[in-house]
N, C-alpha and C positions, 0 to 999 in steps of 0.2 A: 353427452360426448363432447370433448373439447374440439375447437376448430384447429385445423392444421397449423395455422400461424399463431395461435395463442401461446403465450410464454408459459413454459413449465416452471413450477417453483424451484428455486435453487436452494435446496435444503442446506448444503454445506455453507453457502454464503450466509443464510439465516442463522445458522449455528455460530459461525464466526462473529456475527454482529451481536448475538446474545452473550457470547463469552467476553466480548470486548469490555475492558475496564473492571472485570470481576475476577476475584482470586480463583474461583472455580464454581461450576454449576453442576448440580446433580443430574445424572442421566434421567432419573425418574421425572424430574421437573421438566426436562426437555420433551418427554413423551406424554406428559400429563394431558388428559383430555383428547388425545389423538386416537384415531381408529387403528386397527391392527396393521393395515397396509402402510399408513403413515409412520407408525411406530417402527416398523421394520426399515423403512427408508431412512429414518432418523438414525437408527442403530448402525445401518450400513454407512451412512455419511460420517458418523463419528469414527467408525473404524477406518475409513479412508483418510480422514483428517489425522488420526493418530499414526497410521502407516506412512503418511507423507511427511510427518514431523511437524505438522501445523498445530497439533494439540497433543496433550498427554492425559492418560487416565490415572486417576488417583483412587485407589480402592480402600475403603474403610471397612469396619466390621460388617455393616449392614447396607452400605450404599456405595455406588461408584460415582465419581465426579470427573468432569472434563475440565481441563485447564488449557488456556491458550498459550502457545510457545512463542518465542520471538519470531520464528518463521511464520507462524500463524498471524502475528501482528503485521508482518511485512506483507503477507498475502491480503489481509484486510485493507491495508493502506492502498495496495494496488487496485483492489476492487473499488474502493472509493474514488480513486482517480478516474476509473473508466465508467463510473455510474452515470446514467442519464440525468439523474437528479443532483449531480455534484454541485456544491454550493459555491464553486469558484467561477467567477465571471470570465468570459472569454473576450470581453471588451477591454482594450488597453486603457489603463488609467494614467498613463504618462510615466510610469515607473518601470525600471528594468530590474529584474531579479537575477542576480549573479551568484552562482554556487561554485565554490572552488573546493575540489577534492584533493586530499593528500593522504591516501591510504597506502601503506607499504605493501610489497609483494606478498608477504605472508598473510595478508588480509585480502587477497585477491577476490575471493568469493563475495565478501561484503562490498568490495568496490564494484564488482560486476552487478550486484543487486541494486546498488545506488544508481549506477549508470542506466540500468533498465528502468528504474522509477523516473529518473530525469527525462529519459526519452518518452515515457508514457505521459509525462506531464508537459510534453511539448517543449522541453528545453532543447537548445541547440548547442552542440559542442563547438566552441570557436577556437579552443586550444586543447591540448591533451587532457587537462584537468579543469578547464574553465567552461562552465555551462551558463547559458543566458536565456532568459525568457521574458516576454512582456506580460505573462499571466501571473496572477497573485497566488503562487503556491509556496511562498516563503514560510507560511505558518506550518504547512505540512512538513517541510524539510527541517524547520526548527524543531518540531516534535520528534522527527526521526533522529535528528542530532542528539536530542536529549535522551530519547529512549535507548539508543544504541551507545550512549556515552562517548560520542565523537566530539569531545570538547575542542580538540585542536586539529582534528582530521578534516573537518568541514567548516568552511567560512561561508556565510550567507550575507550578501550585500544587496541593499535596495537603494537604487539611485535614479534620479530623474535626468541624469546627463551621461552621455557617452562621448568619447572623443570621436571625431569623424572616421578614423581608421577602424576603430572597434565597431562602430555602426556599420561600416562597409563590410567588415568581416562577418557580421551577423547576417546581413542581407545576402552575401555570397553563400554562406552556409545554408540559409533557407532555400535559396535557389537550387543548390546542389542536392538537396534532400530528396 
């Protein structure tokens, strides 16, 4: 019997990680070698991922495959940001990461998703579209920029200097958070 405080396995998270970077994975291979209870949990998790738009099913003549959608990639990026084993240092290396967003109103849902990720990555909004952080998440947002084809909608700047007023604005924003 498991202890009350023992962590339950997060099957959806595991499936998202398995699907990451692959064109598709067969449902059969996801269930391979698992007991009946675990196979059922995997099938249920796949259904929930499909229903939520994070994955899609592809059926061939004799097998079903699961494929990660863009929403699933975004969810996986968010999971990685929150993970205890995230590979991003929280010690300041002397560089500021500045992300500038310029997404039009018709892309509001994408803009809101990016703002959510920026907040989760501990960026502080110092102006309506300008976010700043001392933490090295620029590679994550560079990948997001590339994956979502935001060539002109997102600017990422890494700098070791801020003018005194911007530095003060950051400190005020942190204090008010």
